[in-house]
N, C-alpha and C positions, 0 to 999 in steps of 0.2 A: 504495499500501500503505499503511494507517495503524494505528503497534504501539497496540493497547488496551495499557498499563500497570497492574496493577492490584495497586499500592501503591507507593511511592519506596528507603524502604529495603534492600529486596526481591526491586528490580527491577531495569531489564537493563539493561545499559552507556549511560545514555539520554548523555553526549558519542559514543562509540564510533559509535552509530544517526543520532542528529548529523550528525556529520562525512559519514555515509555516503546522508545527505539521504531517509532518515526522516521521514514527522512520524510526530510520537506526543505520543498523547493518552491522559494521568495521571487516575487518580482516583484523590484522594490520602485515607486513611486519619486520617489524621491528619498532625498539620504538625509534626515529629520535630525541628523545633528547636525551637520551640514549643513543648510537649512536657519536655524537657530542660529547657530552661532554670526551670518551672514546678514540676518531682517535683523532677527531679537536686540543681539550683542553689536548690528555694526560691525562684526569686520574685531571686533578688538582683540579679541578669545580665536586662536585655530579652534578647525574642526580635535585635528593629531590632541590636542589639549583639553578639549571638554570632551572626548567622549572614553576620556581618566572618570566623568564625575561621578560615572555610573557605581562608584565601588562607594560612593560619599552619600548616607542621608540623604532621602529627597522626599521631597513633597511629593502627589500620586501622576499629578500633572509630567513630571518630571522624569518623575518614572517613567513615562510615554512614549517620550525623548531621548533619552539616553540609557537606565536600562535595558525599552523595550530591546530598544536598535541593537543595543550587546547581545543579551542572546539570543536573538534574528540569529544574526552571525557565526558565533555558540553550532545553534541544534536546527542551521538548513546547509544541505549536505550540498545546495547550490542557491546562492545570490545572483540574479539573474534583472543588470541594470539596462538605462535606453544610453549611455554616451559612453567614450572611453574618458574622462575626462572624472566621469565616480566612479568608476572601476580603483581608475589611481585613490581618491581621497578614500576612500573603504580600506585601501592595504595601508597607506599613512599613519590611517586611527588603529585598524585594527595589525598589528603587523603579522601576528598569530595566524591572521588566515591565513593559507594557500590560495595563492594565485590563481589557477587553475579552478577551484571554488567560484570563482567570477565572470558569470557570463556578461556576453555585452553586446544583447538584445536589439536593434532600435525600433522600435513601435510599429499596430499593423498598415494598414496600406490607405491611400490617402487615394482621392479617384477624383479630375479633373466636376464640376457640375456645368452643366448651365439652363439655364433660364431668366424667366422675361424678368422683362428692370422691373424695379417697384416703384412706390413715387421717392421716393429719398433718395436713389439710385438716378430717377431722370429728370429732379432736379439736377442732378450736373454738366454744366451744357460740355455742347464735342469737347471742346476747348480746354476742360478746366484738367488739370494733371490731381489725381487723387490720390491721397495717403489713406492709406486704413490700420485701424486697430482692430488687436478682434483677442477680447478679453473677458473675463472681471473683470469689476472694478476694485480694483484693489491694494493698497498699498504698494509690495510689492512688485505688484505689474509698471510699476515706471512709466507711466503717462503722461503725468504730468514736467516727467524732463522730453517730453519732444512737444506741450503744448510753452513751454517757456521757452522750447528753444524758435516755436513762430517771427516773432517782434523780429528775428534776425533774416529769414523766409524771405525770398523775391519768385518773383513770375504769379503766376494767373494757376491755384491751388486752392484747394476743395478738402476738407482733414470730418470724415467721418470718424466718430469714437461709437467701437459698436458692442458690448455688452450693459451689463449688469449689474445693479452694485452688489459685492461680496456678503455674504449673512457680518464677516467680521468687520468693522471699519468702512464697511462697504459703503453706508451714507453718509457720514462723513471724507471722507476719500472723493468724494462723489462734485457735493457741495465743494472743495479745493480746487478739483477739476473745470468746474465752469465759471470760476473765479477766473480760472487765466482763462478761455478762453476768449475769440476776439469774435468775424461777423462768417467769415473761413469755417471755423468750428461744428460738421452739429451730431448730436449722441441721439443714438440710432436704437440706444437701448438692448437687449437678449435676441440677436438673430438666428435665424438655424431654418434646414431647409434650404426651401426654391431661390425664401429674401438671400443668406444667407451667401449666394450659389452665383446668384444678379450682382448682388460687388465686391465677392474676388471677381468674378468675370469683367467690371468694369471699373478697380483700380489696377495704379498705377503702380502705385510704389507699397511695402505692407510694413511696418517698421512694430519692430519691440523692444520696445527698449528697458525689458526683465534688470530686474535685480537679481533672479533664481530662474533655469527653466530645468530644467532635466531634459529634456528632448527635443522641445521646441513644438507641437503639433500643429498650432496653427504657421506654426513656418510653414512648413508641409506641405497645408493647405492651401494658402497662399503661391509656393512657391510652383503646387499641383495647375494652378489657375490661372499659371504663364504672371506672376505677379514680381517685378524684382523687389530686395529687401534689403533692407538699411539694417542692422541690433548688435545690441549692447556684446559683452563679452563672456555671457552664463556658457553653459554649457549646448547646447541647439544654437548656440553664436553661429548664421550661415549669409553668404550673400558678402552684403558690406559690413563690415562691423568695423563699430567708433564708440568711440569713451560717448556714454548714451549721459553720465552727468557733466559734463561740457558742455552749453548748450554753443554756444561758440564750434565745434567740436560737428553734432550733429549737425546744426543748419550750414555748414558750408559743405557738405552731408550732402541735407538735403538738397539744398541746392543746384551741387553735381547730377543727382536726377529729376528736380525740373528742367533743368539746362539742358538734358540729354533728352526733353520734349517724351510725350507718347509714346510708342512706339508697339506696332504688329505683333499682338500678344499670340502663342505658343506652346495652350494648354497642353500642359501633358499626363498620364498615369503615373503614378507613384508608385514599381512592383515591390512586396518585402515579399519575405521568404517568414517573416518572424511566425507565423503558427504554429510551420510546421523545424523555425529549430526550435520551439518553444517545445514542440511534442519530443525532438530527439531526443533536450535533456532532463528531463524526463522518462522516458523509455531506456538514460542507461544511469539517473539515483534507479532506477525499480533493477535493473541489472543486476547492482553491482552486491559485492558480499555484502 
């Protein structure tokens, strides 16, 4: 029997399963310790230092961050992560973990979809250069970095902010974002299905200014739709990578893309063997002595 856990903090009791001889394979969506140190501790503590805190007496909420992740590493036969940088951080944090126990499997298929333009997209004129973001409205997504760069951006552009306020701190963050906007920025709320497909089809540039992305699934969606990409240097960074903490640097990258103008889009199907690779991992663990 192989137990496949689809998360860490919300996963099962790894220690109890391991002590009873169950073989566990865990899919890591986020390295919780790495995320905690970057976002909540502002990078003041390195994740490999914070990982040792699991030995300390901790309140329950921090046990879910530090102790749960350490137990996951100890008692999982394989750790499946979406990017190589995540693998490297885990090895630094848990040097006792054998490197061959960590398997990099980027996330699944994303295919381009076509749909009729929605009202919000139709309002963008044919000459406007359309820039989009696609994420929940939450501080770690860094959308304010884009908005703070806009006063330095030239040309005929429109910015579409796609996503709804997150459960924690989302409403307050959305209010802050709206204070930073100008008349070229629109908030479209949560978008799905044909509406999302139409927005991606019309967009010229996708911006991922996130402080942390394990893989960047929305980047893959934008690439599948033929969008150009600017991203911060998180683990899922692709396209033109810039330091989004610097408004002038981000604005310079935006101005270059706008100066290139609109171009014919070539949507692609991003093929992935993620399911087959994950199945192979499970079969390998099942066959082990």
